[in-house]
Residue, then its C-alpha position, 0 to 999 in steps of 0.5 A: m098236724s104232729i111232730f110225727e108228719r110234719l117230721s115225714n113231710q121233710a123227710r120225704g123232701a130231703f135231698y135224695g142224697w140222705r137217703m144215701i148216707a142212711v143207708s151207708c150208715a146202718i150197713r156200717v153199723l151192722g158192719g162196725g158192731l159185727h165185725a170190726y167191734g165185735l171183733s174183739v168180742f171173738f178173740l178171746p173165746v177162739t183163741q182158747e177154745l182153739g188153744l193158740t196163742r194170742t199171737a197166733t190168733s193176732l197173725v191171721f187177723s193182722l193177715a187179713r188186714a193186710q189182705g184188703a191193702l193188698e186190694g185196695p188199687i183193685a177195688g178202688y178201680c172196682i167202684d170208680r168204674y162198677g159203682p158202689r152197690p155190687v162191691i157193698a151187696i158182694a162184701i156183705a154177701l161174703a161177711g154172711i157166709g164167712y161169719l156162718l162157716l166160722a162156726g164150724v172152725h174147729s183147726y187154726a188153718a181153717l180159721l185162715i180159710v174162713y176169715m182171709g177167704v170169705i169173711s174179711i176178702s172183700y170188706q174193706a171194699g163193700f163196708m168201708d171204701a165203698t161206702m164213703a166213696l158213695a158220700n164223696t159222690w153226693f155231697i161237695r158243699k157238704r160232703a164233711l158233714a156226709m163223710s163224718i155222718i157215716s164214718g160215726s156210725i161204726s163206732l155206733g155199731g160198736a155201742l149198739l150191737t157188739p154189747l148184745l154180740a157179746y151177749a150172746v158169748h156168752t149166753w150160748g157160745w162163740r159158734m151160734a153168736s157166730i151163726g147170729a152175725g152171720v144171718a144178721f148181714l143175710i138178712a139186714g143188709l142185703p136188702l138194704s145193698l140194693l137201695i144204694h144209687r151211685s150217684p146223683e147224676s144217675l137220678e138226673l141231679l147233682p150234688d148237694g140236691e141242685p136240680p140241673q135245670q137250675l144249674h145256672q142260677s146256681e152258677e150266681l149263687g156261688y156254688g157252680q164255682q164251687r164246683a168247677t173249682e174242684g179239681e178234678f186229678s187223675l191216681r196218676e196226678t194224685l200220686h205226684t203230690p205230696q197231700f197225698w203221701l202227708l196223708a198216707v203217713a199221718t193215717s198209717l200212724r193212727v191206723i197202728c195205734s186203732s189197730v190195737r183193738h183186742a187189748d181189752p176185748s171186754a163188753n163193757r169196754l168195748a161199748w165205752r169206747s164206742r160212745l167214746q168214738t161216736p161224738a169225735h166224728g164230727g170232722d173225720d175217721d181218721a185223727r179221730q179214731c186214735i184216741d182208740l189209744f185211750s182206751i188201754s184200760r188201764p184207770r190211770v190214764l184216763a185223765v189223759v183221754d180227756r186232753g186226747f179227746a179234746i185233741q181229737r176234736f179240734r181236728g175234726f174243723v182242720s183236716r177232716p181226712w176222707a173228706t179232704i181227699g174229695d175236696f182235695f182231690g175231686r169224684k172221679n177217682f174217689a175210689k182210686i185215690r183212696g184205694s192207693m192210700s189203703f195199700l200204706y195205710t192198713w201196714g199199720s194195722v198190720l204193725g199193731p195187734v202182732p207186736a202186742g200180741a207178742v208184748y203181752d203172751r210174754t208180760q201179761s201187759y200192753q203197758l209198755l206199748f202205752g208209751i209209744l202209741l201216745s206219743i205216735s197219736w200226738l205226731t199224727a195230729l201233728l201231721y193232720f195239722i199242717l195239710f194244705q191246699p194243692k194248686p188248683k187243676p184247670i178246669r174239667l168237666v164232672t161227667a156221673p161217676 
């Protein structure tokens, strides 16, 4: 039997949840490469062609993030109520249509309408929140691993697709590149969304691959005990725990650092930054991304990268913020809890780009911000380090989300 046949047999026998993780990763690769990191590719061409200052362009992207914060609780409710598939499909469709419309933008007002009213209106919900909720629903014991794989796929998209997008901008102009991005979202993204199944219970399975008929046997092996002791907190109960607020503050500080991504929009730097982040996602999506600040395009600070990278990798074994939300508060209300937290932490991305753009406009340098961002990143790591498990709740029957 060839190695390809063995791998094929192993794939067919794998838990179906890993297929959901693979689909989620593919969706995030698209979103990460064409939007999250691709945003920096469009930043300078759009600013120059429309005759804008960097502060004005940064304001558009910051307002879009603020929009995502306001939509967080609503998106969380929709994901928990209707499942991730419709939310993901809507987000992909709007992203595709939005980038097609972006190619026809010729004014600042039109840029505001297209970017905020179409492209970003559901990006956070569909590409970020829904995919992470899917991992939380399909896994308990391997939740951290599943979420780490999904988290790393954003940076993988930056490493694989963003350089291609940058090449398209350089060769054919940003408008043609925008059309290409829109077509890619619609042709590749929408079919992927149709492969999503909201929970293992919908396929008569249990999280982590335990079939229902083996539930009693799995309890003897310890799985049932872990499943039973996983508390199902309501949103109201979660908001009364100190763990929620500690996670929210730490994540907000991390987002302030990572939001200054247009500090160096060159494709090579973006690709290097993406490759740096991808292995760092071995534990979580939060503490690791504050390493963004170490790549503010200053050769003399590259020595700091290794230290910061090592610290963030160590934090991955302890905090794992998104997995921690599931571990602490359960499966049933995960999206609502994450959405409520995003209402708080997303404001960090609003506070980052606009001051950074203003500083650059005045000084042509980001050097003044570097020391502050470096201090914030270390404080963020400390806050993640001191997280502690909430008091277990009484056992409740876990129903299909």
